GUKEMI-696521 format. One line per field, with one value per residue (C-alpha): residue number from 1; residue in three letters; x, y, z. Coordinates in steps of 0.5 Angstrom, whole numbers, plus 500, padded with zeros to 3 digits. Example, Ala and Ser with C-alpha at 12.3 -4.5 7.8 and 13.67 -1.06 7.14 Angstrom:
# residues 2
num: (1,2)
residu: (Ala,Ser)
c1: (525,527)
c2: (491,498)
c3: (516,514)
END
This chain:
# residues 290
num: (1,2,3,4,5,6,7,8,9,10,11,12,13,14,15,16,17,18,19,20,21,22,23,24,25,26,27,28,29,30,31,32,33,34,35,36,37,38,39,40,41,42,43,44,45,46,47,48,49,50,51,52,53,54,55,56,57,58,59,60,61,62,63,64,65,66,67,68,69,70,71,72,73,74,75,76,77,78,79,80,81,82,83,84,85,86,87,88,89,90,91,92,93,94,95,96,97,98,99,100,101,102,103,104,105,106,107,108,109,110,111,112,113,114,115,116,117,118,119,120,121,122,123,124,125,126,127,128,129,130,131,132,133,134,135,136,137,138,139,140,141,142,143,144,145,146,147,148,149,150,151,152,153,154,155,156,157,158,159,160,161,162,163,164,165,166,167,168,169,170,171,172,173,174,175,176,177,178,179,180,181,182,183,184,185,186,187,188,189,190,191,192,193,194,195,196,197,198,199,200,201,202,203,204,205,206,207,208,209,210,211,212,213,214,215,216,217,218,219,220,221,222,223,224,225,226,227,228,229,230,231,232,233,234,235,236,237,238,239,240,241,242,243,244,245,246,247,248,249,250,251,252,253,254,255,256,257,258,259,260,261,262,263,264,265,266,267,268,269,270,271,272,273,274,275,276,277,278,279,280,281,282,283,284,285,286,287,288,289,290)
residu: (Unk,Unk,Unk,Unk,Unk,Unk,Unk,Unk,Unk,Unk,Unk,Unk,Unk,Unk,Unk,Unk,Unk,Unk,Unk,Unk,Unk,Unk,Unk,Unk,Unk,Unk,Unk,Unk,Unk,Unk,Unk,Unk,Unk,Unk,Unk,Unk,Unk,Unk,Unk,Unk,Unk,Unk,Unk,Unk,Unk,Unk,Unk,Unk,Unk,Unk,Unk,Unk,Unk,Unk,Unk,Unk,Unk,Unk,Unk,Unk,Unk,Unk,Unk,Unk,Unk,Unk,Unk,Unk,Unk,Unk,Unk,Unk,Unk,Unk,Unk,Unk,Unk,Unk,Unk,Unk,Unk,Unk,Unk,Unk,Unk,Unk,Unk,Unk,Unk,Unk,Unk,Unk,Unk,Unk,Unk,Unk,Unk,Unk,Unk,Unk,Unk,Unk,Unk,Unk,Unk,Unk,Unk,Unk,Unk,Unk,Unk,Unk,Unk,Unk,Unk,Unk,Unk,Unk,Unk,Unk,Unk,Unk,Unk,Unk,Unk,Unk,Unk,Unk,Unk,Unk,Unk,Unk,Unk,Unk,Unk,Unk,Unk,Unk,Unk,Unk,Unk,Unk,Unk,Unk,Unk,Unk,Unk,Unk,Unk,Unk,Unk,Unk,Unk,Unk,Unk,Unk,Unk,Unk,Unk,Unk,Unk,Unk,Unk,Unk,Unk,Unk,Unk,Unk,Unk,Unk,Unk,Unk,Unk,Unk,Unk,Unk,Unk,Unk,Unk,Unk,Unk,Unk,Unk,Unk,Unk,Unk,Unk,Unk,Unk,Unk,Unk,Unk,Unk,Unk,Unk,Unk,Unk,Unk,Unk,Unk,Unk,Unk,Unk,Unk,Unk,Unk,Unk,Unk,Unk,Unk,Unk,Unk,Unk,Unk,Unk,Unk,Unk,Unk,Unk,Unk,Unk,Unk,Unk,Unk,Unk,Unk,Unk,Unk,Unk,Unk,Unk,Unk,Unk,Unk,Unk,Unk,Unk,Unk,Unk,Unk,Unk,Unk,Unk,Unk,Unk,Unk,Unk,Unk,Unk,Unk,Unk,Unk,Unk,Unk,Unk,Unk,Unk,Unk,Unk,Unk,Unk,Unk,Unk,Unk,Unk,Unk,Unk,Unk,Unk,Unk,Unk,Unk,Unk,Unk,Unk,Unk,Unk,Unk,Unk,Unk,Unk,Unk,Unk,Unk,Unk,Unk,Unk,Unk,Unk,Unk)
c1: (500,502,499,503,509,513,517,514,517,515,511,516,521,519,521,529,528,525,531,536,533,534,540,544,539,541,548,547,543,548,554,551,549,556,559,553,555,562,562,557,553,546,544,541,536,535,542,542,536,533,530,524,521,517,510,509,502,496,491,485,485,478,474,478,485,490,497,502,508,514,519,527,532,535,531,537,537,535,531,537,532,531,525,522,523,519,520,519,516,515,509,506,498,494,492,498,503,508,510,508,512,509,512,510,511,513,508,512,518,524,529,526,529,526,521,517,510,506,499,496,489,484,482,475,480,486,491,497,492,488,494,497,491,491,497,498,503,509,508,513,514,519,523,527,530,529,527,529,522,525,531,529,534,531,529,530,523,519,512,511,504,502,495,493,487,485,491,495,496,502,508,505,505,512,514,510,513,520,520,515,520,526,528,532,527,523,519,512,507,499,496,489,486,481,477,470,468,470,473,477,481,487,492,487,489,496,495,491,496,501,496,496,503,506,500,505,507,502,494,490,484,479,475,470,465,460,461,457,450,452,460,464,468,468,464,467,473,480,478,481,477,479,486,486,482,486,493,498,503,504,511,514,514,507,507,501,500,493,488,490,484,486,493,491,486,491,497,495,497,502,509,509,505,498,491,489,496,498,492,493,500,504,511,512,518,515,510,513,508,510)
c2: (501,507,511,515,516,523,521,527,529,534,533,536,532,526,524,526,522,516,516,517,511,507,508,507,501,498,499,497,490,488,490,485,479,479,480,475,470,470,470,465,469,471,478,482,486,493,494,499,500,493,493,490,484,478,478,470,470,474,473,476,479,482,486,491,489,484,481,481,477,479,474,475,473,467,464,465,473,476,482,487,490,491,493,498,499,500,500,505,502,506,504,507,506,507,514,517,521,520,515,513,513,510,507,500,496,490,485,478,476,481,475,470,469,469,474,480,481,487,489,493,496,498,505,508,512,510,510,506,502,499,498,493,490,488,485,478,472,473,481,485,491,496,497,503,501,501,507,506,509,508,506,500,498,492,492,500,501,496,497,500,502,502,506,504,506,502,502,504,497,495,499,496,489,489,492,487,481,484,484,478,473,475,471,477,482,482,489,488,491,494,494,499,498,502,501,502,495,488,486,492,488,486,481,479,471,473,478,473,468,472,474,467,465,472,473,476,481,483,485,487,492,493,498,498,503,499,491,486,484,480,482,481,487,494,499,506,510,510,516,519,515,508,509,511,505,500,503,502,508,513,511,508,510,510,509,512,510,511,516,524,526,520,522,529,528,523,528,534,539,543,542,540,534,536,532,526,523,530,531,524,526,523,528,530,526,519,520,517,517,513)
c3: (500,499,505,509,504,505,498,494,487,483,476,472,474,473,466,467,474,470,465,471,475,468,466,473,474,467,469,476,475,469,474,480,476,473,481,483,479,479,487,488,493,493,490,494,490,493,495,489,483,483,476,473,476,474,477,480,482,485,491,492,499,498,494,493,495,492,494,489,489,484,483,484,477,482,487,492,491,497,499,502,506,514,518,517,509,503,495,490,484,477,472,466,467,461,459,463,460,465,468,476,481,488,494,497,503,503,506,506,510,508,510,505,498,492,492,495,496,495,498,494,494,488,489,484,479,481,475,479,483,477,473,478,480,471,471,470,472,467,467,469,474,475,482,483,490,498,502,510,514,521,524,528,534,537,545,545,547,552,549,543,540,533,531,523,519,512,508,512,516,512,515,521,520,516,524,528,523,524,531,533,529,532,537,539,540,546,545,546,542,542,535,534,527,525,519,515,515,517,510,510,516,512,515,520,520,521,526,530,529,533,539,539,539,543,548,553,548,542,543,537,538,532,531,525,523,520,523,521,525,532,530,536,534,537,533,531,530,533,538,544,549,546,546,554,555,551,551,557,561,556,555,549,541,537,530,526,519,515,511,512,516,522,522,523,529,531,531,530,524,527,530,536,540,539,536,541,542,545,549,552,554,549,547,539,539,541,535,528,522,516)
END
């Protein structure tokens, strides 16, 4: 998903940027494959410009979201990414005069070789998301490079709070996955996940598996604007009252990713700690927005 990205490119600079990435990408890719073949070592695909990757398979997650798996040229190749990272993609949707550049957060295990998974929500009128949903196995997508979103340090915080809205769940899932799958990281985590309907609860099975496996370290709180009849999930939005109820002491880091309206409500628009989190006593340096 592309929620929360702070990566901004001026429209007029897109063609030159694309040409530069393509040129560097061609040289780097050729060089890296020569080096990899010579040393018999797995290549770190996002150690530089990744280049075009082939779509291996797709999976419908719900009515508007797909999981896309892109294969690396060699099954032994590794991502070269660390928690928490995104990847920059270039595509040319139908009807676009210039290429579209979008960041996405991988949802596959970054340590697994051979492939990378993206979760893409299709937005009404969204040219890029529509284009990516139209891709079939065997088609390709150009990947530029990895972007380090946050310098995560295992065990720096005893507890972190994660607040997600809709498609903004993907970077938080990557962080949860990276922490709980690391036997040396003992950080505790609380996830508050707000969506419109229950079918928008992406990665629900994965989260609940983690909660069962780590009951003393991982807690999930769902809040749904329009829950199904008879549902046991909370009804409503991410509010001050909800956060007061479910969050532990106001210590540790808070990670936020969601639609702009939600982020503004939580953190305010100005500098300094404001919004709901500021009212709850969180300082500016405790809050990180993707």
